[in-house]
Every structure is written in C-alpha cells, then in structure tokens.
C-alpha positions in Angstrom: -19.5 69.4 139.5 -21.2 69.8 143.0 -23.8 67.7 143.9 -27.4 69.0 144.4 -28.4 70.6 148.0 -24.9 70.5 149.4 -25.6 71.6 152.9 -23.3 71.4 155.9 -24.6 71.1 159.7 -22.2 73.7 161.0 -21.8 73.9 164.8 -23.0 77.2 166.1 -19.8 78.0 167.6 -18.0 77.8 164.3 -20.0 80.6 162.8 -18.9 83.6 164.3 -15.3 83.0 164.7 -13.0 85.6 166.2 -9.3 85.1 165.2 -6.9 84.9 167.9 -3.9 85.3 165.6 -3.6 85.4 161.9 -6.3 86.2 159.5 -9.5 84.2 157.9 -10.4 85.0 154.4 -13.5 84.5 152.1 -11.9 81.5 150.4 -10.9 79.9 153.6 -14.1 80.0 155.0 -15.5 78.4 151.8 -12.7 75.9 151.9 -13.5 75.2 155.7 -17.1 74.7 154.9 -16.3 72.2 152.2 -14.1 70.1 154.7 -16.8 70.0 157.3 -19.4 68.8 154.6 -17.3 66.0 153.5 -16.1 65.1 156.9 -19.7 64.9 158.0 -20.6 62.7 155.2 -17.6 60.4 156.2 -18.3 60.1 159.8 -17.4 61.2 163.1 -15.4 57.9 163.7 -13.1 58.6 161.2 -9.9 60.1 162.6 -8.9 61.5 159.3 -10.6 62.5 156.2 -9.7 62.4 152.5 -11.0 63.8 149.3 -9.6 64.3 145.7 -8.1 67.7 145.5 -10.1 68.2 142.3 -13.4 67.9 144.3 -12.3 70.3 146.9 -11.6 72.7 144.3 -14.9 72.4 142.7 -17.0 72.5 145.6 -15.2 75.6 147.2 -15.5 77.2 143.8 -11.7 77.8 143.9 -10.9 79.3 140.6 -7.3 78.0 140.4 -5.2 74.9 140.8 -2.4 76.7 142.3 -1.7 74.5 145.5 0.7 76.9 147.0 -2.3 79.6 147.3 -4.6 76.6 148.7 -1.7 75.8 151.4 -1.6 79.6 152.4 -5.4 79.4 153.2 -5.2 76.4 155.0 -2.1 77.8 157.2 -4.5 80.6 158.0 -7.2 78.0 159.2 -4.5 76.2 161.1 -3.4 79.4 162.8 -7.0 80.2 163.9 -8.4 79.2 167.2 -11.9 78.7 168.3 -13.5 78.3 171.7 -16.1 76.0 172.8 -18.2 76.4 176.0 -20.3 73.4 177.2 -22.1 72.4 180.2 -22.8 69.1 181.8 -24.5 68.3 185.4 -24.1 71.7 186.5 -20.5 72.0 185.5 -19.0 73.8 182.6 -16.2 73.3 180.3 -14.1 75.8 178.2 -12.1 74.5 175.3 -9.6 76.5 173.2 -8.2 74.8 170.1 -7.2 75.1 166.5 -9.9 75.5 163.6 -8.2 72.7 161.7 -5.8 70.1 162.5 -3.1 68.3 160.3 -3.7 68.6 156.5 -1.7 66.7 153.8 -1.8 67.1 150.0 -0.5 63.9 148.1 0.6 64.6 144.6 1.7 61.5 143.2 2.9 62.7 139.9 1.9 63.7 136.5 -1.4 62.1 135.3 -2.5 60.8 138.8 -5.1 62.5 140.9 -4.0 64.5 143.8 -5.8 64.0 147.1 -6.0 66.1 150.4 -6.3 64.6 153.7 -7.3 66.5 156.8 -8.1 66.2 160.5 -9.5 68.1 163.3 -8.4 68.2 167.1 -9.7 65.5 168.9 -11.0 67.6 171.8 -13.7 69.2 169.3 -14.0 66.5 166.3 -17.3 65.3 167.4 -18.6 69.0 168.1 -17.6 69.7 164.5 -18.6 66.7 162.6 -21.7 65.6 164.8 -22.6 68.9 166.5 -25.7 69.0 168.9 -26.4 72.6 168.2 -25.9 73.7 164.5 -27.1 75.4 161.5 -27.7 74.2 158.1 -25.7 76.2 155.6 -26.3 75.7 152.0 -22.8 75.6 150.2 -24.4 76.9 146.7 -25.8 80.1 148.4 -22.8 80.7 150.8 -20.6 80.5 147.7 -22.4 83.4 146.0 -21.3 85.9 148.6 -18.4 88.1 147.4 -17.3 89.4 150.7 -16.1 87.9 154.0 -18.4 90.0 156.2 -21.5 89.1 153.8 -20.6 85.3 154.2 -20.5 85.4 158.1 -23.8 87.3 158.2 -25.5 85.2 156.0 -24.7 82.1 158.5 -25.6 84.2 161.4 -28.8 85.0 159.6 -29.5 81.4 158.8 -28.7 80.8 162.6 -31.0 83.1 164.0 -33.9 83.2 161.3 -35.8 80.9 163.6 -35.2 81.9 166.8 -38.1 83.8 168.7 -36.3 87.4 168.9 -34.4 87.0 165.6 -31.4 88.9 167.3 -27.9 87.8 167.0 -25.5 87.9 170.2 -24.6 91.3 171.6 -21.0 92.1 171.5 -18.9 95.2 171.6 -17.8 96.9 168.2 -14.2 95.3 168.4 -15.3 92.0 168.7 -17.8 92.4 165.6 -15.0 94.0 163.7 -12.8 91.1 164.0 -15.3 88.6 163.3 -16.7 90.4 160.2 -13.1 91.0 158.9 -11.5 87.9 159.8 -8.6 89.7 161.4 -6.9 89.0 164.5 -4.6 92.4 164.3 -7.6 95.0 165.3 -7.0 96.9 168.5 -9.1 99.9 168.0 -12.0 100.4 165.5 -13.4 104.0 164.3 -17.3 102.8 164.3 -18.2 105.1 161.8 -15.8 103.7 159.1 -16.4 100.4 160.1 -20.0 100.9 159.4 -19.6 102.6 156.3 -17.1 100.4 154.7 -17.9 96.8 156.2 -21.4 96.6 157.8 -23.4 98.5 155.1 -21.8 97.0 152.2 -22.3 93.4 153.7 -25.8 94.1 154.4 -26.5 95.4 150.8 -24.8 92.4 149.5 -26.8 90.0 151.7 -30.1 91.5 150.9 -29.2 91.3 147.2 -28.3 87.6 147.3 -30.5 86.1 150.0 -33.9 85.1 149.2 -35.3 84.4 152.6 -34.1 87.2 154.9 -32.3 90.5 155.2 -30.5 91.6 158.2 -30.4 95.1 159.8 -27.5 96.4 162.5 -28.9 97.1 166.1 -26.8 99.7 167.8 -26.5 100.1 171.4 -25.2 103.4 172.6 -23.7 105.0 176.0 -24.3 108.5 175.2 -23.7 109.0 171.7 -20.9 106.5 171.3 -22.0 103.1 169.7 -20.5 100.6 172.2 -22.3 97.3 171.3 -23.8 95.7 168.3 -26.4 93.2 167.5 -28.0 92.1 164.2 -31.7 91.5 163.7 -32.9 89.0 161.2 -35.8 89.8 159.0 -37.8 87.4 157.1 -38.3 88.5 153.4 -42.3 88.3 152.3 -43.0 86.0 149.7 -43.1 87.3 146.2 -46.8 88.6 145.9 -49.2 87.9 142.8 -48.3 91.3 141.5 -44.7 90.7 141.4 -44.3 91.4 138.0 -45.3 94.7 138.8 -42.7 95.2 141.6 -40.0 93.8 139.1 -41.0 96.6 136.5 -40.5 99.4 139.4 -37.3 97.8 140.3 -36.3 98.1 136.7 -37.2 101.8 136.6 -35.3 102.3 139.5 -32.3 100.6 138.1 -32.5 102.5 135.0 -32.5 105.9 137.1 -29.1 104.9 138.2 -27.8 104.2 134.7 -28.8 107.6 133.4 -27.2 109.1 136.5 -24.0 107.3 135.1 -24.7 108.9 131.6 -25.2 112.1 133.1 -21.6 112.6 134.3 -20.3 112.2 130.9 -20.1 108.4 130.3 -21.4 106.8 127.2 -24.5 104.6 127.7 -23.0 101.5 126.8 -20.2 102.0 129.2 -22.8 103.0 131.9 -24.7 99.7 131.4 -21.3 97.8 131.8 -20.5 99.5 135.1 -23.9 98.8 136.4 -23.9 95.0 135.5 -20.3 94.4 137.1 -20.6 96.5 140.0 -22.2 96.1 143.2 -25.2 98.4 143.4 -24.6 100.3 146.6 -20.9 100.8 145.9 -21.6 102.1 142.4 -24.3 104.5 143.8 -21.8 106.0 146.3 -19.2 106.4 143.5 -21.3 108.2 141.1 -22.6 110.6 143.9 -18.8 111.1 144.3 -18.3 112.0 140.5 -21.4 114.3 140.5 -20.3 116.3 143.3 -16.8 116.7 141.7 -18.6 117.6 138.6 -20.3 120.5 140.5 -17.2 121.9 141.8 -16.3 125.0 139.9 -13.2 125.7 141.6 -11.5 122.5 139.8 -11.0 121.8 136.0 -13.5 119.7 134.2 -12.7 116.1 134.1 -10.8 114.9 131.1 -12.1 111.5 131.4 -15.2 110.8 133.5 -15.0 107.1 132.7 -11.6 106.9 134.1 -12.5 108.9 137.0 -15.2 106.8 138.0 -13.3 103.7 137.4 -10.8 105.0 140.0 -13.7 106.1 142.3 -14.8 102.5 142.5 -11.6 101.1 142.9 -10.8 103.4 145.8 -14.4 103.2 147.0 -14.8 106.8 147.2 -18.3 108.1 148.3 -20.3 111.5 148.0 -19.5 114.0 150.8 -21.6 116.6 152.0 -19.5 119.6 150.4 -16.4 120.1 148.7 -14.3 117.5 147.0 -12.8 115.6 149.9 -12.0 111.9 150.2 -13.6 109.9 152.6 -11.5 108.7 155.5 -9.9 105.6 154.9 -11.1 102.1 155.8 -9.8 99.7 158.5 -6.3 99.5 157.7 -5.8 96.5 155.5 -2.8 94.2 155.6 -0.8 94.2 152.3 -2.2 91.3 150.2 0.4 88.7 149.2 1.4 87.9 145.6 -0.9 84.8 145.8 -3.8 86.5 147.1 -3.5 89.3 144.5 -3.6 86.6 141.8 -6.5 84.8 143.3 -8.4 88.0 143.4 -7.6 88.6 139.6 -8.8 85.2 138.8 -12.1 85.9 140.6 -12.3 89.2 138.8 -12.0 87.5 135.7 -14.3 84.8 136.3 -17.0 87.8 137.2 -15.7 89.5 133.9 -16.7 86.4 131.7 -19.9 85.8 133.5 -21.1 89.5 132.6 -19.8 88.7 129.1 -21.8 85.6 128.7 -25.0 87.4 130.0 -24.3 90.3 127.4 -24.1 87.5 124.5 -27.2 85.7 125.9 -29.0 89.1 125.7 -27.6 89.5 121.9 -29.2 86.1 120.9 -32.5 85.7 119.1 -35.4 84.1 121.0 -34.7 80.4 119.5 -31.0 80.6 120.8 -32.2 82.0 124.3 -34.9 79.2 124.5 -32.1 76.7 123.7 -29.9 78.0 126.2 -32.4 77.9 129.1 -33.5 74.5 128.0 -29.8 73.5 128.4 -29.3 75.1 131.8 -32.4 73.7 132.9 -31.2 70.1 132.1 -27.8 70.3 132.9 -27.3 72.6 135.9 -30.6 73.4 137.5 -30.8 70.1 139.0 -27.7 70.4 140.8 -28.2 73.6 142.6 -29.6 74.4 146.1 -33.3 74.3 146.1 -33.8 78.0 147.3 -31.8 78.9 143.8 -34.1 76.4 141.9 -37.1 78.1 143.4 -35.9 81.6 142.5 -35.0 80.6 139.0 -38.7 79.1 138.5 -39.9 82.2 140.0 -37.7 85.0 138.3 -35.6 83.3 135.7 -32.6 85.3 135.0 -33.9 88.4 136.4 -33.1 86.7 139.9 -30.0 88.0 141.3 -28.9 84.8 142.7 -30.3 82.6 140.3 -29.1 84.7 137.3 -25.7 84.8 138.7 -25.6 81.0 138.7 -26.9 81.0 135.1 -24.3 83.5 133.9 -21.4 81.4 135.4 -22.7 78.3 133.8 -23.2 79.8 130.3 -19.5 81.2 130.7 -18.2 77.9 131.2 -20.3 76.7 128.0 -18.9 79.4 125.9 -15.5 79.4 127.1 -14.7 75.9 128.4 -11.1 75.1 129.9 -9.0 76.7 132.7 -8.0 80.2 132.5 -4.3 80.6 131.2 -1.7 83.1 132.5 -1.7 84.8 128.9 -5.6 85.5 129.5 -5.1 86.9 133.1 -2.1 89.2 131.8 -4.2 90.2 129.0 -7.2 91.1 131.4 -5.2 92.8 133.9 -3.7 95.0 131.3 -7.2 95.8 129.7 -8.4 97.0 133.3 -5.7 99.6 133.2 -6.7 100.9 130.1 
C-alpha cells in the first residue's frame, strides 16, 4: 500500500520532456516518477537502486502483474533522451543523455519476491536524485490523471504555481504537441485539432482533479496563425462558507446534462451510467453530436440512441455547426500494441469496478454507509496525500479527487484479488453489447 504523502522532488528539466525518438505514455511517466521517488530515498551516492517489483507496481498504480508490459514501458523510457542546460562561472554546459539507464528484473522463481534494479546515466544522476531546481510532485495526485497531457500539465502547473508571472515557458506548437503527447514522430501539427483533441480535454481533466489550481492556454499569433503557446496557472480560490450552495448549483448543472442524455432517447438509468463513467467535457460534446443527428430530417431515426452515443464517445465525435459531418481526425496515433490494449482494458475494468462500488455504496442504508466511511477513514485516509485528505474532510465523497480514491478503495474491499483473464474477457464482451 502506498505510504502517506509520497512526494518526488522532480528536476524541472525532467517535467516537460520532448522525446527525440520513441514515445512516452501515461504509465511510463508514472513509473518514472516512482523510480525517482525511491531513488531519492535511497540516496545520490548509490550507483544503482533496487525495489521489490510488487512495490513498484503498487506505487505506480499499475493494474497488471504482466512484466512484459512493464518492460515495454521501461524500453520506451530508455529510448528517450533528456537535455540539461547548466551554467557555472560564466560558462555553459549542454548535456543530452538517456532518461533512464540500465534496468534489471530478477525473478528468482515461484514463491520468491521479484526485484527490479535501475540506474541513471552518470552525467545526470545527481541532477535527478538530488536536483538543485525541482518541483514537488505528489504521486497520489499525479496517479489520478487519466491522460498523458493532463499529467504533464499538472506537473507544469505545480512548477509555475509559485512563480511571479505564473506562466510556463513559451514554445512553438510542434514542441508542445510532442511534449503533451509523448511522441517523437510529429513533424506537422494542425493546431485546431491539437487544441480540440488534446489541450481542451487535458485542461478540463486538470480542472476536475486539481484542488489547488487550473490552467489556461495562452496563444501567440502571427496574423491569424497560432505559432507559439504558453500556459497560465490560475490559483483556485478556497471554498467559500457558502460552499454547500455552490455544490447544489453544480448538482443542478450536472442534472441538466443527464436530462439532455435522456432527451435523445436513452433511459435515465443508462444516462446516469454514462454520466458517472465518462469525462464530462467529452460526454457533453458527444451528446451535442447525437442531438444534432436527431435534428437531421434527411436521415432515418436512430434505431438505438444508446449504441449511437456509445459509438460517438468511443470515436470522440463532437457537435458540428451544421449537417452530420464527423470531426476531423485527431493527431494520427500509432497503432497500440496488444500489450497496450490489454493494459487499457485493465484500466477501464478498474474504473468500471470503481463506478460499480460507488453505485453499491449509494444503494446502502445510512448505517452501512457510515460503516464504510468510518472504515475508509481508518484504513485508507491516513495514507493519502494531504490535498486529497483535505478535500475529503471538506467535501467527502462529493469531491472528484477524494471521491475517486474512495471508489477505488471500496472496489478493492468488495472485490479483492487480481482481475483474471476470464473477468477481462467477460468485461470486453459486455462492452460490445
């Protein structure tokens, strides 16, 4: 179980990474942060670092014991280079090296604990393990992010939150596209699509999960063309004394979206399931698309609005000004490997079980609910990061970030043990029906 207040002092140069080759994923970023956290605890004087593999899997919120998938993400990190710019006595030094050095996984045999050992290139080991300029990243909050772009923006926001201007670095659009997608193969970017499919969604996710700040994009144009970007970090005001009224207003707003889903021909129970299991910005855009499809008199009525909405969410359709055209495609994505597809399925399964646990909790009587809440506050709450604990004490299960922690904990209580291949197969088949 992750310990309380796990925080890594992450070198600022290691936050906005632009891969030179290969790619970085959300999971590889989580793993890298966990490596750094434990390396910093073991000390800069160590040439190599070691950790029980089970502890790495737990701290990185890795939902599988598949070491082949883990190895794939490690290879991605080893194929990624990082650049360092240092100055001393009027001179400057530029260093380009691997993000991660040699990694070994020792599997001694059945019944014996596996160990993972890793190292960093000598030229930057001290910069990484004992950085002079760093940002404190809470692993618990970082692990809540569900997209790579949101994870990067969270770390950048934490870095620039206390700077006087609260503005990130200013770079060209291609640079930002590579940094926010973890891809090295981009040579040209349609900013309109990049903004719609990556930036807007990441900003919405960050706003939902971060209790302390939100961010907005600052566009720098030449004529009508957006050429460079920055991000502004905006401190969130503390909850006012009339916070309950604000939450009530938010609940009415949420109910309005559920009503719109019902309005396109979907049962309320299914509408509520869509709402609790889908990121709100994505759901809102898909519902608008279905509404526009229903208004198109030149097309036959939908046979199954539920299936159409599910397909719109899967393909991330959005409402358009007129007609029934599909939006332009996102940045062309590399075809995910079988291992990556399995990992995504495991993450979707874990999210699904968390939502099921939430539904079961809401169906309990008050005595059962109180018992669950008391157990959570005894067993899990002391181990979470202080911002999450603070959000829990303030908003309880109504807090997005603390509530999701509770949902995952309750799912583990209700359905303990590892997910089996049979579970995943059944889940995958149910999603297709």
